[in-house]
FIVEX-150395 format. One record per residue (C-alpha): x, y, z; residue in one letter. Coordinates in steps of 0.02 Angstrom, whole numbers, padded with zeros to 5 digits. Each point is the difference from the previous one (the first is absolute). Example, Ala and Ser with C-alpha at 12.3 -4.5 7.8 and 13.67 -1.06 7.14 Angstrom:
<atoms>
+--------+--------+--------+------+
!      X !      Y !      Z ! code !
+--------+--------+--------+------+
!  00615 ! -00225 !  00390 !    a !
!  00069 !  00172 ! -00033 !    s !
+--------+--------+--------+------+
</atoms>
This chain:
<atoms>
+--------+--------+--------+------+
!      X !      Y !      Z ! code !
+--------+--------+--------+------+
!  05775 !  05216 !  04492 !    m !
! -00013 ! -00125 !  00146 !    d !
! -00178 ! -00092 ! -00023 !    l !
!  00042 ! -00136 !  00133 !    r !
! -00138 ! -00043 !  00118 !    s !
! -00032 ! -00147 !  00134 !    t !
! -00148 ! -00123 ! -00016 !    y !
! -00001 ! -00136 !  00125 !    l !
!  00166 !  00033 !  00073 !    g !
!  00073 ! -00038 ! -00176 !    i !
!  00090 !  00156 ! -00096 !    e !
! -00063 !  00022 ! -00169 !    l !
!  00067 !  00109 ! -00148 !    a !
! -00134 !  00101 ! -00021 !    s !
! -00209 ! -00041 !  00078 !    p !
! -00043 ! -00071 ! -00169 !    l !
! -00056 ! -00172 !  00014 !    v !
! -00064 ! -00135 ! -00146 !    a !
! -00155 ! -00057 !  00097 !    s !
! -00066 ! -00169 ! -00028 !    a !
! -00061 ! -00040 ! -00180 !    s !
!  00035 ! -00103 ! -00160 !    p !
!  00150 !  00090 ! -00025 !    l !
!  00080 ! -00051 !  00170 !    t !
! -00063 ! -00179 ! -00039 !    a !
!  00135 ! -00016 ! -00156 !    d !
!  00180 !  00006 !  00033 !    l !
!  00048 !  00089 ! -00156 !    d !
! -00110 !  00129 !  00047 !    t !
!  00053 !  00019 !  00182 !    l !
!  00166 !  00031 ! -00081 !    r !
! -00049 !  00136 ! -00094 !    r !
! -00107 !  00082 !  00126 !    l !
!  00173 !  00011 !  00075 !    e !
!  00106 !  00068 ! -00153 !    e !
! -00162 !  00147 !  00006 !    a !
!  00024 !  00050 !  00186 !    g !
! -00120 ! -00117 !  00119 !    a !
!  00089 !  00035 !  00154 !    a !
! -00092 ! -00190 !  00060 !    a !
! -00118 ! -00122 ! -00062 !    v !
! -00162 ! -00087 !  00053 !    v !
! -00026 ! -00169 ! -00070 !    l !
! -00181 ! -00055 ! -00011 !    p !
! -00105 ! -00073 !  00123 !    s !
!  00037 ! -00181 !  00058 !    l !
! -00192 ! -00055 !  00014 !    f !
! -00060 ! -00126 !  00115 !    e !
! -00155 ! -00070 ! -00077 !    e !
!  00120 ! -00018 ! -00178 !    q !
!  00099 ! -00124 !  00092 !    i !
! -00116 ! -00080 !  00079 !    e !
! -00095 ! -00018 ! -00151 !    h !
!  00162 ! -00068 ! -00102 !    e !
!  00016 ! -00140 !  00154 !    e !
! -00162 ! -00057 ! -00031 !    v !
!  00003 ! -00008 ! -00191 !    e !
!  00175 ! -00110 !  00042 !    l !
! -00090 ! -00112 !  00098 !    h !
! -00137 ! -00022 ! -00120 !    d !
!  00140 ! -00027 ! -00118 !    t !
!  00102 ! -00142 !  00116 !    l !
! -00175 ! -00094 !  00021 !    e !
! -00016 ! -00003 ! -00186 !    l !
!  00001 ! -00192 ! -00015 !    g !
!  00055 ! -00052 !  00133 !    a !
! -00132 ! -00149 !  00008 !    h !
!  00027 ! -00052 ! -00186 !    s !
!  00147 ! -00113 ! -00056 !    f !
!  00164 !  00029 !  00048 !    g !
!  00062 !  00058 ! -00171 !    e !
! -00100 !  00168 !  00041 !    a !
!  00139 !  00055 !  00100 !    l !
!  00084 !  00054 ! -00130 !    t !
! -00150 !  00121 ! -00057 !    y !
!  00064 !  00093 !  00161 !    f !
!  00094 !  00173 ! -00054 !    p !
!  00165 !  00050 !  00049 !    e !
!  00054 !  00105 !  00150 !    m !
!  00017 !  00146 ! -00095 !    d !
! -00156 !  00013 ! -00097 !    d !
! -00108 !  00000 !  00159 !    y !
!  00111 !  00060 !  00138 !    n !
! -00111 !  00119 !  00113 !    t !
!  00008 !  00091 !  00139 !    g !
!  00104 !  00174 !  00053 !    p !
!  00154 ! -00097 ! -00087 !    r !
! -00007 !  00109 ! -00174 !    r !
! -00031 !  00171 !  00109 !    y !
!  00157 ! -00035 !  00101 !    v !
!  00100 ! -00039 ! -00155 !    e !
! -00083 !  00175 ! -00052 !    h !
!  00074 !  00068 !  00146 !    v !
!  00181 ! -00078 ! -00016 !    a !
!  00011 !  00043 ! -00178 !    a !
! -00057 !  00165 !  00038 !    a !
!  00142 !  00019 !  00150 !    k !
!  00119 ! -00053 ! -00116 !    e !
! -00023 !  00101 ! -00157 !    a !
! -00043 !  00175 !  00094 !    l !
!  00110 !  00099 !  00095 !    s !
! -00156 !  00081 !  00070 !    i !
! -00113 ! -00047 !  00161 !    p !
! -00119 ! -00140 ! -00042 !    v !
! -00167 ! -00001 !  00090 !    i !
! -00098 ! -00146 ! -00004 !    a !
! -00197 ! -00002 !  00035 !    s !
! -00117 ! -00119 !  00075 !    i !
! -00190 !  00000 !  00002 !    n !
! -00035 ! -00140 !  00106 !    g !
! -00177 ! -00085 !  00072 !    v !
!  00065 ! -00092 !  00167 !    t !
!  00122 !  00050 !  00144 !    p !
!  00097 ! -00125 ! -00047 !    g !
!  00014 !  00011 ! -00181 !    g !
!  00048 !  00201 !  00034 !    w !
!  00133 ! -00075 !  00099 !    i !
!  00083 ! -00153 ! -00086 !    r !
! -00009 !  00112 ! -00159 !    y !
!  00093 !  00161 !  00083 !    a !
!  00120 ! -00135 !  00073 !    e !
!  00032 ! -00070 ! -00190 !    l !
!  00024 !  00170 ! -00055 !    l !
!  00109 !  00049 !  00114 !    q !
!  00116 ! -00161 ! -00040 !    a !
!  00001 !  00044 ! -00168 !    a !
!  00081 !  00165 !  00018 !    g !
! -00120 !  00121 !  00002 !    a !
!  00037 !  00161 !  00068 !    d !
! -00174 !  00046 !  00073 !    a !
! -00160 ! -00082 !  00004 !    i !
! -00175 !  00091 ! -00052 !    e !
! -00138 ! -00078 !  00107 !    l !
! -00148 !  00055 ! -00157 !    n !
! -00147 !  00013 !  00119 !    v !
! -00150 ! -00016 ! -00094 !    y !
! -00153 ! -00068 !  00056 !    a !
! -00187 !  00054 ! -00038 !    v !
! -00085 ! -00013 !  00183 !    e !
! -00181 ! -00045 ! -00038 !    t !
! -00041 ! -00103 !  00166 !    d !
! -00117 !  00116 !  00064 !    a !
!  00017 ! -00059 !  00195 !    y !
!  00193 !  00039 ! -00042 !    a !
!  00051 !  00165 !  00084 !    s !
!  00107 !  00145 ! -00048 !    a !
!  00116 ! -00051 !  00158 !    a !
! -00005 ! -00203 ! -00028 !    s !
!  00061 !  00039 ! -00180 !    v !
!  00146 !  00133 !  00052 !    e !
!  00050 ! -00121 !  00140 !    d !
!  00013 ! -00138 ! -00112 !    r !
!  00121 !  00094 ! -00121 !    t !
!  00103 !  00047 !  00151 !    l !
!  00004 ! -00182 !  00034 !    r !
!  00060 ! -00047 ! -00144 !    l !
!  00145 !  00141 !  00002 !    v !
!  00068 ! -00064 !  00158 !    s !
! -00008 ! -00185 ! -00026 !    r !
!  00110 !  00053 ! -00180 !    v !
!  00108 !  00118 !  00074 !    r !
!  00034 ! -00158 !  00149 !    a !
!  00041 ! -00115 ! -00157 !    a !
!  00096 !  00115 ! -00124 !    v !
!  00147 !  00122 !  00032 !    t !
! -00001 !  00095 ! -00162 !    v !
! -00087 !  00175 !  00006 !    p !
! -00204 ! -00013 ! -00015 !    l !
! -00125 !  00127 ! -00111 !    a !
! -00154 ! -00025 !  00033 !    v !
! -00153 !  00046 ! -00152 !    k !
! -00150 !  00034 !  00041 !    v !
! -00175 !  00073 ! -00043 !    g !
! -00045 !  00167 !  00040 !    p !
! -00165 ! -00049 !  00091 !    y !
!  00024 !  00001 !  00180 !    y !
! -00099 !  00105 !  00104 !    t !
!  00167 !  00092 !  00098 !    a !
!  00143 ! -00055 ! -00102 !    f !
!  00116 !  00124 !  00081 !    a !
! -00034 ! -00115 !  00147 !    n !
!  00032 ! -00169 ! -00115 !    v !
!  00159 !  00084 ! -00047 !    a !
!  00075 !  00028 !  00173 !    q !
! -00057 ! -00198 !  00036 !    r !
!  00082 ! -00062 ! -00142 !    l !
!  00152 !  00111 !  00063 !    a !
! -00024 ! -00079 !  00167 !    d !
!  00002 ! -00189 ! -00072 !    a !
!  00172 !  00062 ! -00069 !    r !
! -00055 ! -00007 ! -00184 !    a !
!  00169 !  00117 ! -00085 !    d !
! -00139 !  00087 ! -00137 !    g !
! -00185 !  00039 ! -00072 !    i !
! -00038 !  00003 ! -00175 !    v !
! -00166 !  00116 ! -00038 !    l !
! -00077 ! -00072 ! -00062 !    f !
! -00082 ! -00178 ! -00083 !    n !
! -00105 !  00043 ! -00128 !    r !
! -00143 ! -00138 ! -00001 !    f !
! -00066 ! -00073 ! -00176 !    l !
! -00169 !  00058 !  00004 !    q !
! -00133 ! -00113 ! -00105 !    p !
! -00122 !  00039 ! -00110 !    d !
! -00166 ! -00065 ! -00073 !    i !
!  00003 ! -00061 ! -00183 !    d !
! -00171 !  00030 ! -00063 !    l !
!  00007 ! -00099 ! -00163 !    e !
!  00054 ! -00156 !  00104 !    t !
! -00098 !  00038 !  00187 !    l !
!  00174 ! -00038 !  00047 !    t !
!  00135 !  00081 !  00143 !    v !
!  00159 !  00044 ! -00106 !    t !
!  00161 !  00054 !  00075 !    p !
!  00074 !  00159 ! -00066 !    e !
!  00178 !  00056 !  00041 !    l !
!  00026 !  00171 ! -00054 !    r !
!  00177 !  00077 !  00023 !    l !
!  00006 !  00166 !  00110 !    s !
! -00023 !  00187 ! -00028 !    s !
!  00069 !  00157 !  00083 !    r !
! -00148 !  00037 !  00071 !    d !
!  00025 ! -00157 !  00114 !    e !
!  00164 !  00082 !  00049 !    l !
! -00086 !  00129 !  00134 !    r !
! -00044 ! -00148 !  00120 !    l !
!  00144 ! -00059 !  00026 !    p !
!  00102 !  00189 !  00012 !    l !
! -00127 !  00044 !  00140 !    r !
!  00018 ! -00163 !  00110 !    w !
!  00206 !  00016 ! -00002 !    i !
! -00010 !  00206 !  00036 !    a !
! -00105 ! -00058 !  00161 !    i !
!  00106 ! -00145 !  00049 !    l !
!  00181 !  00068 ! -00031 !    t !
!  00079 !  00044 !  00155 !    g !
! -00126 ! -00049 !  00124 !    r !
!  00012 ! -00204 ! -00067 !    v !
!  00183 ! -00072 !  00016 !    p !
! -00021 ! -00089 ! -00146 !    i !
!  00043 ! -00003 ! -00189 !    s !
! -00112 !  00048 ! -00132 !    l !
! -00035 ! -00053 ! -00171 !    a !
! -00117 !  00081 ! -00124 !    a !
! -00092 ! -00092 ! -00132 !    t !
! -00118 !  00043 ! -00135 !    s !
! -00015 !  00153 ! -00103 !    g !
!  00172 !  00052 ! -00015 !    a !
!  00047 !  00033 ! -00178 !    q !
!  00098 !  00158 ! -00030 !    t !
!  00154 !  00073 !  00111 !    a !
! -00107 !  00122 !  00053 !    e !
! -00111 ! -00141 !  00071 !    d !
!  00165 ! -00066 !  00084 !    v !
!  00041 !  00160 !  00069 !    v !
! -00176 !  00016 !  00085 !    k !
! -00007 ! -00168 !  00101 !    l !
!  00215 !  00038 !  00051 !    v !
! -00060 !  00156 !  00063 !    l !
! -00157 ! -00084 !  00079 !    a !
!  00161 ! -00106 !  00094 !    g !
! -00009 ! -00150 ! -00105 !    a !
!  00159 ! -00084 ! -00004 !    d !
! -00037 ! -00117 ! -00147 !    a !
! -00116 !  00030 ! -00150 !    v !
! -00066 ! -00163 ! -00085 !    m !
! -00050 !  00018 ! -00183 !    i !
! -00083 ! -00140 ! -00118 !    a !
! -00115 !  00051 ! -00084 !    s !
!  00065 !  00136 ! -00076 !    q !
!  00174 ! -00097 ! -00051 !    l !
! -00132 ! -00126 ! -00065 !    l !
! -00062 !  00136 ! -00130 !    r !
!  00166 !  00075 ! -00034 !    s !
!  00128 ! -00123 !  00036 !    g !
!  00149 ! -00022 !  00112 !    p !
!  00070 !  00157 ! -00078 !    d !
! -00101 !  00129 !  00100 !    l !
!  00112 ! -00019 !  00138 !    l !
!  00140 !  00083 ! -00069 !    r !
! -00158 !  00139 ! -00033 !    e !
! -00042 !  00005 !  00170 !    l !
!  00167 ! -00001 !  00073 !    t !
!  00051 !  00128 ! -00092 !    t !
! -00144 !  00115 !  00037 !    g !
!  00013 ! -00024 !  00191 !    l !
!  00176 !  00034 ! -00020 !    g !
! -00030 !  00179 ! -00097 !    e !
! -00139 !  00033 !  00111 !    w !
!  00089 !  00001 !  00144 !    l !
!  00158 !  00102 ! -00063 !    e !
! -00123 !  00125 ! -00081 !    t !
! -00032 !  00027 !  00199 !    r !
!  00154 ! -00010 !  00058 !    e !
! -00013 ! -00161 !  00114 !    y !
!  00170 ! -00077 !  00016 !    e !
! -00075 ! -00180 !  00018 !    s !
! -00176 ! -00093 ! -00015 !    l !
!  00008 ! -00023 !  00207 !    a !
!  00003 !  00189 !  00018 !    q !
! -00159 !  00013 ! -00098 !    a !
! -00090 ! -00154 !  00075 !    k !
! -00146 !  00018 !  00115 !    g !
!  00004 !  00202 ! -00017 !    s !
! -00170 ! -00003 ! -00059 !    m !
! -00069 ! -00126 !  00140 !    s !
! -00134 !  00037 !  00112 !    q !
!  00111 !  00022 !  00140 !    a !
!  00120 !  00103 ! -00084 !    a !
! -00112 !  00125 ! -00113 !    c !
! -00071 !  00164 !  00038 !    g !
! -00156 ! -00049 ! -00010 !    n !
! -00056 ! -00186 !  00089 !    p !
! -00182 !  00020 ! -00030 !    h !
!  00037 ! -00010 ! -00175 !    a !
! -00004 ! -00193 !  00017 !    f !
! -00149 !  00013 !  00094 !    e !
! -00197 !  00032 !  00012 !    r !
!  00034 !  00177 !  00019 !    a !
!  00070 !  00003 ! -00163 !    q !
! -00139 ! -00108 ! -00068 !    y !
! -00146 !  00150 !  00039 !    v !
!  00124 !  00117 ! -00064 !    r !
! -00001 ! -00066 ! -00153 !    t !
! -00198 ! -00034 ! -00021 !    l !
! -00032 !  00181 !  00056 !    v !
!  00115 !  00074 ! -00144 !    e !
! -00062 ! -00131 ! -00135 !    y !
! -00167 !  00064 !  00040 !    q !
!  00034 !  00179 !  00005 !    t !
!  00110 !  00000 ! -00162 !    g !
! -00158 ! -00098 ! -00083 !    a !
! -00109 !  00126 !  00026 !    r !
!  00106 !  00138 ! -00065 !    g !
!  00064 !  00075 !  00147 !    a !
!  00168 !  00090 ! -00013 !    p !
!  00163 ! -00086 !  00028 !    e !
+--------+--------+--------+------+
</atoms>
């Protein structure tokens, strides 16, 4: 079965991509992911705050004992012990490119416009096949409008696009008033793809210590429906690659996303639970489903259940919401089905 898909203009052996996680931070595990069937890998994000923090620590280290006796100079650690900045990440990109034959996608989570551009240029130079802009910001300014937040992201994409030539994907959250418009404007800004959707860390309150605590939970299958819906809506309408992330755990999940129109299905949480061999199961299951239904290729099936292609386009909109509620209420009251 021909499972090839094209994402960001890059031909993949299948739509299955190992998304950013601790697994893609390790070179040996990256090799295992490729052997198990990953068509591409996304490396963990390079966070600008981490680099800034390390640079401050380096400054403090260099200043330690600077006003003491000359012998204090021997207290300085060797360069390899405190080298900071994106060097290690760049080295990981280069090592991954050398070790793997599949595309390697680097990821950036910046803060300042200069930071985004600087690191994008470095990652392109390191050999990354594509760059994912991991847009993660919780907007708490009561005077920041939705339009200003969107414009900031679009300016970011335009500036990075002007600085690098490798394909760009933008990983965004779902909290936009008019997401279809945002997707179109990202395409206009020359982004090559959108990753739907970023999962925001939701803090909790510890009642014993009365502190706010971060809590990271792996995604569940219920979260699949949000990217599925929007991929189905955007497929065939916005000229941009679409990748699904969050919730895909089984071959059936992958099939659903492909039918909705996904060019890539990114897996992280279930790989952390099950290990790289999960990719073999997903690849086999995807191929068997297509073959059983007499598809000749994945391309033939992709997007066949998108809003533009399916027989009931309203299924992805408000009308289906009303119908579902009515059917649930009548069913709950014991009405005949």
